ChimeraX commands (.cxc) that place a marker at each C-alpha (Angstrom):
marker #1 position 106.26,94.54,101.89 radius 0.5
marker #1 position 104.22,97.73,101.82 radius 0.5
marker #1 position 105.72,98.63,98.22 radius 0.5
marker #1 position 104.57,95.05,96.91 radius 0.5
marker #1 position 101.23,95.02,98.34 radius 0.5
marker #1 position 99.84,98.62,98.20 radius 0.5
marker #1 position 100.04,99.35,94.81 radius 0.5
marker #1 position 96.46,99.94,93.58 radius 0.5
marker #1 position 95.26,97.13,91.40 radius 0.5
marker #1 position 98.31,95.12,91.89 radius 0.5
marker #1 position 98.01,93.64,95.35 radius 0.5
marker #1 position 99.72,90.45,95.72 radius 0.5
marker #1 position 100.74,89.69,99.25 radius 0.5
marker #1 position 101.58,86.19,98.64 radius 0.5
marker #1 position 104.28,87.09,96.16 radius 0.5
marker #1 position 105.56,89.54,98.61 radius 0.5
marker #1 position 105.88,86.73,101.19 radius 0.5
marker #1 position 107.66,84.62,98.89 radius 0.5
marker #1 position 110.36,87.13,98.31 radius 0.5
marker #1 position 110.72,87.87,102.05 radius 0.5
marker #1 position 111.02,84.15,102.44 radius 0.5
marker #1 position 113.86,83.89,100.16 radius 0.5
marker #1 position 115.68,86.66,101.81 radius 0.5
marker #1 position 115.03,85.18,105.32 radius 0.5
marker #1 position 116.54,81.90,103.83 radius 0.5
marker #1 position 119.62,83.96,103.42 radius 0.5
marker #1 position 119.67,85.11,106.95 radius 0.5
marker #1 position 118.22,88.55,106.28 radius 0.5
marker #1 position 117.61,90.07,109.72 radius 0.5
marker #1 position 114.63,92.46,108.52 radius 0.5
marker #1 position 112.99,89.78,106.24 radius 0.5
marker #1 position 112.66,87.52,109.35 radius 0.5
marker #1 position 111.45,90.48,111.39 radius 0.5
marker #1 position 108.93,91.37,108.79 radius 0.5
marker #1 position 107.54,87.82,108.45 radius 0.5
marker #1 position 107.46,87.43,112.11 radius 0.5
marker #1 position 105.37,90.86,112.47 radius 0.5
marker #1 position 103.02,89.97,109.53 radius 0.5
marker #1 position 101.85,86.57,111.05 radius 0.5
marker #1 position 102.17,87.73,114.67 radius 0.5
marker #1 position 99.76,90.68,114.00 radius 0.5
marker #1 position 97.87,89.44,111.02 radius 0.5
marker #1 position 98.94,92.45,108.71 radius 0.5
marker #1 position 98.38,93.04,104.99 radius 0.5
marker #1 position 95.25,90.72,104.69 radius 0.5
marker #1 position 97.34,87.72,106.19 radius 0.5
marker #1 position 95.41,85.77,109.00 radius 0.5
marker #1 position 97.38,85.77,112.32 radius 0.5
marker #1 position 99.53,82.63,112.86 radius 0.5
marker #1 position 101.22,82.36,116.14 radius 0.5
marker #1 position 102.77,79.20,115.34 radius 0.5
marker #1 position 104.41,80.57,112.13 radius 0.5
marker #1 position 105.21,83.79,113.78 radius 0.5
marker #1 position 107.24,81.97,116.60 radius 0.5
marker #1 position 109.08,79.92,113.95 radius 0.5
marker #1 position 110.21,83.28,112.28 radius 0.5
marker #1 position 111.06,84.67,115.82 radius 0.5
marker #1 position 113.13,81.55,116.54 radius 0.5
marker #1 position 115.18,81.98,113.36 radius 0.5
marker #1 position 115.54,85.66,113.89 radius 0.5
marker #1 position 117.02,84.94,117.16 radius 0.5
marker #1 position 119.60,82.47,115.74 radius 0.5
marker #1 position 120.68,85.23,113.06 radius 0.5
marker #1 position 121.07,87.82,115.97 radius 0.5
marker #1 position 123.28,85.22,117.89 radius 0.5
marker #1 position 125.20,84.14,114.66 radius 0.5
marker #1 position 124.82,86.68,111.70 radius 0.5
marker #1 position 126.31,84.19,109.18 radius 0.5
marker #1 position 123.47,81.69,109.79 radius 0.5
marker #1 position 121.44,80.59,106.78 radius 0.5
marker #1 position 118.33,78.50,106.50 radius 0.5
marker #1 position 118.16,76.60,103.28 radius 0.5
marker #1 position 115.41,74.48,104.53 radius 0.5
marker #1 position 113.25,77.44,105.56 radius 0.5
marker #1 position 110.37,76.15,103.54 radius 0.5
marker #1 position 110.23,73.13,105.65 radius 0.5
marker #1 position 110.94,75.04,108.84 radius 0.5
marker #1 position 108.39,77.78,108.33 radius 0.5
marker #1 position 106.23,76.85,105.58 radius 0.5
marker #1 position 104.04,79.61,104.06 radius 0.5
marker #1 position 100.40,79.25,103.70 radius 0.5
marker #1 position 99.18,78.32,100.13 radius 0.5
marker #1 position 98.57,81.18,97.85 radius 0.5
marker #1 position 94.99,82.38,97.37 radius 0.5
marker #1 position 93.18,81.37,94.29 radius 0.5
marker #1 position 93.52,83.34,91.14 radius 0.5
marker #1 position 89.95,82.35,89.73 radius 0.5
marker #1 position 86.40,82.40,91.10 radius 0.5
marker #1 position 82.74,82.71,90.09 radius 0.5
marker #1 position 80.23,85.44,90.23 radius 0.5
marker #1 position 78.78,85.40,93.85 radius 0.5
marker #1 position 81.91,83.99,95.51 radius 0.5
marker #1 position 84.04,86.30,97.61 radius 0.5
marker #1 position 87.30,87.67,95.97 radius 0.5
marker #1 position 90.25,85.57,97.12 radius 0.5
marker #1 position 92.52,88.33,96.10 radius 0.5
marker #1 position 92.52,92.21,96.05 radius 0.5
marker #1 position 93.04,93.76,92.68 radius 0.5
marker #1 position 91.89,93.59,88.94 radius 0.5
marker #1 position 89.64,90.79,87.89 radius 0.5
marker #1 position 88.94,89.77,84.39 radius 0.5
marker #1 position 86.12,87.93,82.77 radius 0.5
marker #1 position 87.50,84.57,81.62 radius 0.5
marker #1 position 88.23,84.67,77.93 radius 0.5
marker #1 position 87.37,88.39,77.80 radius 0.5
marker #1 position 90.02,90.78,78.89 radius 0.5
marker #1 position 87.94,93.66,77.94 radius 0.5
marker #1 position 85.75,92.96,80.86 radius 0.5
marker #1 position 87.51,93.83,84.09 radius 0.5
marker #1 position 86.82,95.44,87.52 radius 0.5
marker #1 position 88.79,96.13,90.77 radius 0.5
marker #1 position 87.90,94.29,93.86 radius 0.5
marker #1 position 88.92,94.34,97.51 radius 0.5
marker #1 position 89.87,91.02,99.29 radius 0.5
marker #1 position 86.49,89.45,100.15 radius 0.5
marker #1 position 84.28,91.50,97.92 radius 0.5
marker #1 position 81.53,89.43,96.36 radius 0.5
marker #1 position 82.39,89.03,92.53 radius 0.5
marker #1 position 79.70,90.37,90.32 radius 0.5
marker #1 position 77.69,89.19,87.33 radius 0.5
marker #1 position 78.30,90.81,84.00 radius 0.5
marker #1 position 75.15,92.15,82.24 radius 0.5
marker #1 position 73.26,90.00,84.66 radius 0.5
marker #1 position 74.80,86.81,83.87 radius 0.5
marker #1 position 77.08,84.82,86.47 radius 0.5
marker #1 position 80.64,84.45,84.93 radius 0.5
marker #1 position 84.09,83.09,85.74 radius 0.5
marker #1 position 86.47,85.75,86.77 radius 0.5
marker #1 position 90.32,85.33,86.72 radius 0.5
marker #1 position 92.83,87.56,88.85 radius 0.5
marker #1 position 95.83,88.83,87.19 radius 0.5
marker #1 position 98.59,91.14,88.23 radius 0.5
marker #1 position 98.65,94.08,85.87 radius 0.5
marker #1 position 100.94,96.91,85.40 radius 0.5
marker #1 position 99.93,100.66,86.11 radius 0.5
marker #1 position 101.19,101.37,82.64 radius 0.5
marker #1 position 98.59,102.67,80.22 radius 0.5
marker #1 position 96.15,103.64,82.96 radius 0.5
marker #1 position 94.20,106.98,83.11 radius 0.5
marker #1 position 91.51,108.38,85.28 radius 0.5
marker #1 position 88.08,109.92,84.22 radius 0.5
marker #1 position 88.39,113.48,83.13 radius 0.5
marker #1 position 91.80,113.20,81.77 radius 0.5
marker #1 position 92.64,113.17,77.94 radius 0.5
marker #1 position 92.98,109.78,76.21 radius 0.5
marker #1 position 96.85,109.45,75.49 radius 0.5
marker #1 position 96.43,106.68,72.95 radius 0.5
marker #1 position 93.64,105.92,70.65 radius 0.5
marker #1 position 92.43,102.45,70.98 radius 0.5
marker #1 position 90.18,100.15,73.14 radius 0.5
marker #1 position 89.95,100.90,76.75 radius 0.5
marker #1 position 88.15,98.97,79.68 radius 0.5
marker #1 position 87.17,100.26,83.11 radius 0.5
marker #1 position 89.15,98.68,85.95 radius 0.5
marker #1 position 86.71,99.64,88.58 radius 0.5
marker #1 position 83.22,98.17,87.29 radius 0.5
marker #1 position 82.85,95.49,84.67 radius 0.5
marker #1 position 81.73,97.51,81.54 radius 0.5
marker #1 position 83.33,96.01,78.55 radius 0.5
marker #1 position 85.73,97.63,76.33 radius 0.5
marker #1 position 85.24,100.97,74.53 radius 0.5
marker #1 position 86.86,102.81,71.61 radius 0.5
marker #1 position 88.16,106.16,72.62 radius 0.5
marker #1 position 90.05,108.47,70.07 radius 0.5
marker #1 position 93.31,110.37,71.08 radius 0.5
marker #1 position 92.57,113.44,73.01 radius 0.5
marker #1 position 89.02,112.54,74.05 radius 0.5
marker #1 position 88.19,113.09,77.81 radius 0.5
marker #1 position 87.76,109.85,79.35 radius 0.5
marker #1 position 84.49,109.59,81.04 radius 0.5
marker #1 position 82.89,108.69,84.27 radius 0.5
marker #1 position 81.07,105.36,84.61 radius 0.5
marker #1 position 77.72,105.17,86.21 radius 0.5
marker #1 position 78.31,108.77,87.70 radius 0.5
marker #1 position 81.62,108.15,89.28 radius 0.5
marker #1 position 85.41,108.69,88.43 radius 0.5
marker #1 position 87.05,105.41,87.35 radius 0.5
marker #1 position 90.32,104.12,86.07 radius 0.5
marker #1 position 90.55,103.18,82.35 radius 0.5
marker #1 position 93.23,100.85,81.11 radius 0.5
marker #1 position 94.34,100.38,77.52 radius 0.5
marker #1 position 93.63,96.95,76.24 radius 0.5
marker #1 position 95.09,97.36,72.61 radius 0.5
marker #1 position 95.73,100.41,70.53 radius 0.5
marker #1 position 94.32,101.15,67.06 radius 0.5
marker link #1:1,2 radius 0.2
marker link #1:2,3 radius 0.2
marker link #1:3,4 radius 0.2
marker link #1:4,5 radius 0.2
marker link #1:5,6 radius 0.2
marker link #1:6,7 radius 0.2
marker link #1:7,8 radius 0.2
marker link #1:8,9 radius 0.2
marker link #1:9,10 radius 0.2
marker link #1:10,11 radius 0.2
marker link #1:11,12 radius 0.2
marker link #1:12,13 radius 0.2
marker link #1:13,14 radius 0.2
marker link #1:14,15 radius 0.2
marker link #1:15,16 radius 0.2
marker link #1:16,17 radius 0.2
marker link #1:17,18 radius 0.2
marker link #1:18,19 radius 0.2
marker link #1:19,20 radius 0.2
marker link #1:20,21 radius 0.2
marker link #1:21,22 radius 0.2
marker link #1:22,23 radius 0.2
marker link #1:23,24 radius 0.2
marker link #1:24,25 radius 0.2
marker link #1:25,26 radius 0.2
marker link #1:26,27 radius 0.2
marker link #1:27,28 radius 0.2
marker link #1:28,29 radius 0.2
marker link #1:29,30 radius 0.2
marker link #1:30,31 radius 0.2
marker link #1:31,32 radius 0.2
marker link #1:32,33 radius 0.2
marker link #1:33,34 radius 0.2
marker link #1:34,35 radius 0.2
marker link #1:35,36 radius 0.2
marker link #1:36,37 radius 0.2
marker link #1:37,38 radius 0.2
marker link #1:38,39 radius 0.2
marker link #1:39,40 radius 0.2
marker link #1:40,41 radius 0.2
marker link #1:41,42 radius 0.2
marker link #1:42,43 radius 0.2
marker link #1:43,44 radius 0.2
marker link #1:44,45 radius 0.2
marker link #1:45,46 radius 0.2
marker link #1:46,47 radius 0.2
marker link #1:47,48 radius 0.2
marker link #1:48,49 radius 0.2
marker link #1:49,50 radius 0.2
marker link #1:50,51 radius 0.2
marker link #1:51,52 radius 0.2
marker link #1:52,53 radius 0.2
marker link #1:53,54 radius 0.2
marker link #1:54,55 radius 0.2
marker link #1:55,56 radius 0.2
marker link #1:56,57 radius 0.2
marker link #1:57,58 radius 0.2
marker link #1:58,59 radius 0.2
marker link #1:59,60 radius 0.2
marker link #1:60,61 radius 0.2
marker link #1:61,62 radius 0.2
marker link #1:62,63 radius 0.2
marker link #1:63,64 radius 0.2
marker link #1:64,65 radius 0.2
marker link #1:65,66 radius 0.2
marker link #1:66,67 radius 0.2
marker link #1:67,68 radius 0.2
marker link #1:68,69 radius 0.2
marker link #1:69,70 radius 0.2
marker link #1:70,71 radius 0.2
marker link #1:71,72 radius 0.2
marker link #1:72,73 radius 0.2
marker link #1:73,74 radius 0.2
marker link #1:74,75 radius 0.2
marker link #1:75,76 radius 0.2
marker link #1:76,77 radius 0.2
marker link #1:77,78 radius 0.2
marker link #1:78,79 radius 0.2
marker link #1:79,80 radius 0.2
marker link #1:80,81 radius 0.2
marker link #1:81,82 radius 0.2
marker link #1:82,83 radius 0.2
marker link #1:83,84 radius 0.2
marker link #1:84,85 radius 0.2
marker link #1:85,86 radius 0.2
marker link #1:86,87 radius 0.2
marker link #1:87,88 radius 0.2
marker link #1:88,89 radius 0.2
marker link #1:89,90 radius 0.2
marker link #1:90,91 radius 0.2
marker link #1:91,92 radius 0.2
marker link #1:92,93 radius 0.2
marker link #1:93,94 radius 0.2
marker link #1:94,95 radius 0.2
marker link #1:95,96 radius 0.2
marker link #1:96,97 radius 0.2
marker link #1:97,98 radius 0.2
marker link #1:98,99 radius 0.2
marker link #1:99,100 radius 0.2
marker link #1:100,101 radius 0.2
marker link #1:101,102 radius 0.2
marker link #1:102,103 radius 0.2
marker link #1:103,104 radius 0.2
marker link #1:104,105 radius 0.2
marker link #1:105,106 radius 0.2
marker link #1:106,107 radius 0.2
marker link #1:107,108 radius 0.2
marker link #1:108,109 radius 0.2
marker link #1:109,110 radius 0.2
marker link #1:110,111 radius 0.2
marker link #1:111,112 radius 0.2
marker link #1:112,113 radius 0.2
marker link #1:113,114 radius 0.2
marker link #1:114,115 radius 0.2
marker link #1:115,116 radius 0.2
marker link #1:116,117 radius 0.2
marker link #1:117,118 radius 0.2
marker link #1:118,119 radius 0.2
marker link #1:119,120 radius 0.2
marker link #1:120,121 radius 0.2
marker link #1:121,122 radius 0.2
marker link #1:122,123 radius 0.2
marker link #1:123,124 radius 0.2
marker link #1:124,125 radius 0.2
marker link #1:125,126 radius 0.2
marker link #1:126,127 radius 0.2
marker link #1:127,128 radius 0.2
marker link #1:128,129 radius 0.2
marker link #1:129,130 radius 0.2
marker link #1:130,131 radius 0.2
marker link #1:131,132 radius 0.2
marker link #1:132,133 radius 0.2
marker link #1:133,134 radius 0.2
marker link #1:134,135 radius 0.2
marker link #1:135,136 radius 0.2
marker link #1:136,137 radius 0.2
marker link #1:137,138 radius 0.2
marker link #1:138,139 radius 0.2
marker link #1:139,140 radius 0.2
marker link #1:140,141 radius 0.2
marker link #1:141,142 radius 0.2
marker link #1:142,143 radius 0.2
marker link #1:143,144 radius 0.2
marker link #1:144,145 radius 0.2
marker link #1:145,146 radius 0.2
marker link #1:146,147 radius 0.2
marker link #1:147,148 radius 0.2
marker link #1:148,149 radius 0.2
marker link #1:149,150 radius 0.2
marker link #1:150,151 radius 0.2
marker link #1:151,152 radius 0.2
marker link #1:152,153 radius 0.2
marker link #1:153,154 radius 0.2
marker link #1:154,155 radius 0.2
marker link #1:155,156 radius 0.2
marker link #1:156,157 radius 0.2
marker link #1:157,158 radius 0.2
marker link #1:158,159 radius 0.2
marker link #1:159,160 radius 0.2
marker link #1:160,161 radius 0.2
marker link #1:161,162 radius 0.2
marker link #1:162,163 radius 0.2
marker link #1:163,164 radius 0.2
marker link #1:164,165 radius 0.2
marker link #1:165,166 radius 0.2
marker link #1:166,167 radius 0.2
marker link #1:167,168 radius 0.2
marker link #1:168,169 radius 0.2
marker link #1:169,170 radius 0.2
marker link #1:170,171 radius 0.2
marker link #1:171,172 radius 0.2
marker link #1:172,173 radius 0.2
marker link #1:173,174 radius 0.2
marker link #1:174,175 radius 0.2
marker link #1:175,176 radius 0.2
marker link #1:176,177 radius 0.2
marker link #1:177,178 radius 0.2
marker link #1:178,179 radius 0.2
marker link #1:179,180 radius 0.2
marker link #1:180,181 radius 0.2
marker link #1:181,182 radius 0.2
marker link #1:182,183 radius 0.2
marker link #1:183,184 radius 0.2
marker link #1:184,185 radius 0.2
view
């Protein structure tokens, strides 16, 4: 679970929970334990849910008694909470941690923690969309631009900027930021 949800800019706890749920349906002991612990302790940004934790613990006990036990109906027995929204407007709290893009303009993006207030762009409220992004083609301020093209700052909504190969990628508003390649030239 830690791998799936602790990658900067790519946090998607709900997807991690879905994978653990699939493994738990096959009677995977460690997955049942991880689901139990997550809901019992309220870990990884997931709310505590004693009823759901108890459900996973009951299944875990069954697997410990009978290692061949499977749960094809696990989604009915222990239903996961719904996935957080993938879209929200300026002024609303971010329902997911990660990279948010201005709807219709992938050149405007920023990184938000769960619950951060989604910003305006150039003083205007906008509609934001969350998307899982890869770490591929990302560079930090102070590093040389590895590919010529249009880059956007992931940390603050800044819009896209054209950088030539080898140019040192700048800070934004006086701080080091992560730049992501949108398209090469």
